[in-house]
OpenMM code with the backbone's topology and positions (N, CA, C; nanometers):
from openmm import Vec3, app, unit

residues = "MET LEU HIS VAL ILE ILE PHE ASP GLY ASN THR GLY LYS VAL LYS ASP GLU ARG THR ILE ALA ARG THR ALA PRO GLY LYS GLY MET LEU ASN THR ALA MET LEU ASP PRO PHE GLU VAL LYS LYS ASP PRO ARG SER ASP ASN TYR ALA VAL GLY VAL PHE ASN LEU PHE GLY GLU ASP LYS ALA LYS GLN".split()
positions = [
    Vec3(9.9164, -1.7011, 3.3205),
    Vec3(9.8585, -1.6824, 3.1900),
    Vec3(9.9458, -1.7523, 3.0866),
    Vec3(9.8810, -1.8003, 2.9834),
    Vec3(9.9507, -1.8635, 2.8721),
    Vec3(9.9273, -1.7782, 2.7486),
    Vec3(10.0356, -1.7321, 2.6896),
    Vec3(10.0274, -1.6449, 2.5729),
    Vec3(10.0747, -1.7197, 2.4496),
    Vec3(10.0219, -1.6827, 2.3345),
    Vec3(10.0748, -1.7292, 2.2068),
    Vec3(10.1307, -1.6056, 2.1365),
    Vec3(10.2514, -1.6185, 2.0864),
    Vec3(10.3164, -1.5102, 2.0130),
    Vec3(10.3619, -1.5684, 1.8793),
    Vec3(10.3190, -1.5060, 1.7710),
    Vec3(10.3546, -1.5514, 1.6368),
    Vec3(10.4461, -1.4464, 1.5743),
    Vec3(10.5635, -1.4913, 1.5310),
    Vec3(10.6619, -1.4029, 1.4705),
    Vec3(10.6635, -1.4204, 1.3191),
    Vec3(10.6910, -1.3132, 1.2484),
    Vec3(10.7130, -1.3190, 1.1041),
    Vec3(10.8502, -1.3822, 1.0823),
    Vec3(10.8564, -1.4893, 1.0054),
    Vec3(10.9812, -1.5615, 0.9826),
    Vec3(11.0842, -1.4826, 0.9043),
    Vec3(11.0427, -1.3824, 0.8300),
    Vec3(11.1360, -1.3030, 0.7495),
    Vec3(11.1877, -1.1802, 0.8232),
    Vec3(11.0993, -1.1123, 0.8960),
    Vec3(11.1377, -0.9866, 0.9606),
    Vec3(11.1655, -1.0020, 1.1096),
    Vec3(11.1135, -1.1060, 1.1731),
    Vec3(11.1286, -1.1244, 1.3163),
    Vec3(11.0316, -1.0413, 1.3984),
    Vec3(10.9456, -0.9666, 1.3318),
    Vec3(10.8478, -0.8841, 1.4026),
    Vec3(10.7297, -0.9692, 1.4489),
    Vec3(10.6659, -0.9247, 1.5565),
    Vec3(10.5505, -0.9954, 1.6116),
    Vec3(10.4307, -0.9746, 1.5187),
    Vec3(10.3733, -1.0861, 1.4715),
    Vec3(10.2543, -1.0789, 1.3860),
    Vec3(10.1265, -1.0830, 1.4676),
    Vec3(10.1281, -1.1616, 1.5772),
    Vec3(10.0094, -1.1778, 1.6608),
    Vec3(10.0539, -1.2133, 1.8017),
    Vec3(9.9823, -1.1617, 1.8991),
    Vec3(10.0098, -1.1927, 2.0398),
    Vec3(9.8779, -1.1871, 2.1150),
    Vec3(9.8458, -1.2954, 2.1881),
    Vec3(9.7213, -1.2976, 2.2644),
    Vec3(9.7311, -1.3997, 2.3773),
    Vec3(9.6474, -1.3789, 2.4782),
    Vec3(9.6360, -1.4728, 2.5887),
    Vec3(9.5376, -1.5809, 2.5486),
    Vec3(9.5794, -1.7071, 2.5616),
    Vec3(9.4907, -1.8160, 2.5219),
    Vec3(9.4363, -1.8947, 2.6406),
    Vec3(9.4964, -1.8774, 2.7588),
    Vec3(9.4448, -1.9461, 2.8781),
    Vec3(9.4957, -1.8755, 3.0026),
    Vec3(9.4182, -1.8850, 3.1084),
    Vec3(9.4612, -1.8332, 3.2381),
    Vec3(9.4012, -1.9200, 3.3467),
    Vec3(9.4687, -1.9241, 3.4587),
    Vec3(9.4203, -2.0011, 3.5725),
    Vec3(9.3976, -1.9068, 3.6894),
    Vec3(9.3204, -1.9529, 3.7840),
    Vec3(9.2930, -1.8732, 3.9043),
    Vec3(9.4171, -1.8687, 3.9913),
    Vec3(9.4421, -1.7582, 4.0598),
    Vec3(9.5586, -1.7513, 4.1494),
    Vec3(9.5428, -1.8449, 4.2681),
    Vec3(9.6556, -1.8902, 4.3215),
    Vec3(9.6538, -1.9775, 4.4384),
    Vec3(9.6235, -1.8999, 4.5644),
    Vec3(9.5857, -1.9730, 4.6670),
    Vec3(9.5534, -1.9116, 4.7953),
    Vec3(9.6358, -1.9780, 4.9035),
    Vec3(9.6640, -1.9059, 5.0088),
    Vec3(9.7329, -1.9643, 5.1232),
    Vec3(9.8825, -1.9417, 5.1200),
    Vec3(9.9536, -2.0258, 5.1915),
    Vec3(10.0967, -2.0076, 5.2133),
    Vec3(10.1831, -2.0720, 5.1048),
    Vec3(10.1256, -2.1464, 5.0140),
    Vec3(10.2024, -2.2175, 4.9118),
    Vec3(10.2668, -2.1196, 4.8152),
    Vec3(10.3940, -2.1391, 4.7841),
    Vec3(10.4642, -2.0539, 4.6880),
    Vec3(10.4259, -2.0979, 4.5472),
    Vec3(10.3301, -2.0291, 4.4872),
    Vec3(10.2799, -2.0684, 4.3553),
    Vec3(10.3741, -2.0287, 4.2435),
    Vec3(10.4752, -1.9487, 4.2700),
    Vec3(10.5705, -1.9106, 4.1656),
    Vec3(10.6493, -2.0316, 4.1161),
    Vec3(10.6573, -2.1361, 4.1967),
    Vec3(10.7317, -2.2558, 4.1592),
    Vec3(10.6465, -2.3578, 4.0842),
    Vec3(10.5175, -2.3334, 4.0738),
    Vec3(10.4272, -2.4268, 4.0088),
    Vec3(10.3899, -2.3757, 3.8706),
    Vec3(10.3936, -2.4620, 3.7718),
    Vec3(10.3559, -2.4245, 3.6361),
    Vec3(10.2215, -2.4905, 3.6047),
    Vec3(10.1140, -2.4121, 3.5898),
    Vec3(9.9825, -2.4706, 3.5661),
    Vec3(9.9618, -2.5182, 3.4225),
    Vec3(10.0614, -2.4978, 3.3349),
    Vec3(10.0474, -2.5373, 3.1949),
    Vec3(10.1587, -2.6330, 3.1552),
    Vec3(10.1240, -2.7287, 3.0707),
    Vec3(10.2236, -2.8156, 3.0101),
    Vec3(10.1990, -2.8143, 2.8602),
    Vec3(10.3013, -2.7797, 2.7844),
    Vec3(10.2896, -2.7680, 2.6393),
    Vec3(10.3804, -2.8724, 2.5762),
    Vec3(10.3257, -2.9511, 2.4847),
    Vec3(10.4019, -3.0543, 2.4137),
    Vec3(10.3779, -3.0409, 2.2639),
    Vec3(10.4852, -3.0539, 2.1856),
    Vec3(10.4750, -3.0497, 2.0401),
    Vec3(10.4696, -3.1921, 1.9863),
    Vec3(10.3806, -3.2140, 1.8904),
    Vec3(10.3734, -3.3422, 1.8220),
    Vec3(10.4981, -3.3544, 1.7347),
    Vec3(10.5794, -3.4588, 1.7533),
    Vec3(10.7034, -3.4705, 1.6763),
    Vec3(10.6809, -3.4957, 1.5271),
    Vec3(10.5605, -3.5331, 1.4889),
    Vec3(10.5338, -3.5625, 1.3475),
    Vec3(10.4593, -3.4513, 1.2757),
    Vec3(10.4300, -3.3410, 1.3458),
    Vec3(10.3562, -3.2317, 1.2820),
    Vec3(10.3909, -3.1001, 1.3515),
    Vec3(10.3264, -2.9940, 1.3109),
    Vec3(10.3439, -2.8636, 1.3757),
    Vec3(10.2332, -2.8368, 1.4774),
    Vec3(10.1677, -2.9408, 1.5267),
    Vec3(10.0597, -2.9259, 1.6234),
    Vec3(10.1134, -2.9331, 1.7663),
    Vec3(10.0439, -2.8638, 1.8557),
    Vec3(10.0807, -2.8614, 1.9964),
    Vec3(9.9602, -2.9017, 2.0807),
    Vec3(9.9879, -2.9606, 2.1966),
    Vec3(9.8841, -2.9899, 2.2951),
    Vec3(9.9164, -2.9104, 2.4204),
    Vec3(9.8136, -2.8543, 2.4839),
    Vec3(9.8320, -2.7762, 2.6056),
    Vec3(9.7488, -2.8389, 2.7165),
    Vec3(9.8150, -2.8773, 2.8239),
    Vec3(9.7463, -2.9278, 2.9428),
    Vec3(9.7383, -2.8170, 3.0462),
    Vec3(9.6222, -2.8001, 3.1071),
    Vec3(9.6023, -2.6971, 3.2086),
    Vec3(9.5689, -2.7666, 3.3402),
    Vec3(9.6475, -2.7380, 3.4427),
    Vec3(9.6274, -2.7970, 3.5743),
    Vec3(9.5678, -2.6916, 3.6657),
    Vec3(9.4495, -2.7171, 3.7162),
    Vec3(9.3808, -2.6251, 3.8057),
    Vec3(9.4056, -2.6716, 3.9491),
    Vec3(9.5252, -2.6427, 3.9988),
    Vec3(9.5671, -2.6955, 4.1290),
    Vec3(9.4863, -2.6435, 4.2462),
    Vec3(9.4235, -2.5268, 4.2300),
    Vec3(9.3554, -2.4651, 4.3420),
    Vec3(9.2041, -2.4598, 4.3229),
    Vec3(9.1513, -2.5435, 4.2335),
    Vec3(9.0078, -2.5454, 4.2104),
    Vec3(8.9309, -2.5993, 4.3293),
    Vec3(8.8101, -2.5537, 4.3428),
    Vec3(8.7249, -2.5981, 4.4534),
    Vec3(8.6866, -2.7453, 4.4372),
    Vec3(8.6557, -2.7856, 4.3136),
    Vec3(8.6114, -2.9220, 4.2845),
    Vec3(8.7339, -3.0093, 4.2563),
    Vec3(8.7627, -3.1035, 4.3433),
    Vec3(8.8816, -3.1893, 4.3284),
    Vec3(8.8790, -3.2689, 4.1991),
    Vec3(8.7609, -3.3003, 4.1452),
    Vec3(8.7511, -3.3763, 4.0220),
    Vec3(8.7926, -3.2935, 3.9002),
    Vec3(8.7936, -3.1611, 3.9143),
    Vec3(8.8290, -3.0736, 3.8016),
    Vec3(8.9695, -3.0161, 3.8131),
    Vec3(9.0474, -3.0693, 3.9042),
    Vec3(9.1832, -3.0198, 3.9198),
    Vec3(9.2711, -3.0839, 3.8161),
] * unit.nanometer
topology = app.Topology()
chain = topology.addChain("A")
for resn in residues:
    res = topology.addResidue(resn, chain)
    for name in ("N", "CA", "C"):
        topology.addAtom(name, app.Element.getBySymbol(name[0]), res)
């Protein structure tokens, strides 16, 4: 699961917390704890972020 947590800059308290994405669990003998299905990158020129989601265990190979 991928969560977003927003903190108050003055108090340090959590203002918002929610799940924004989740992937299906893996199947078989593969140790999925070592695989990260999300890649998050910050735009160096702004406060925007991009999130890539890898569906490693999807049925359709074109949608992985």
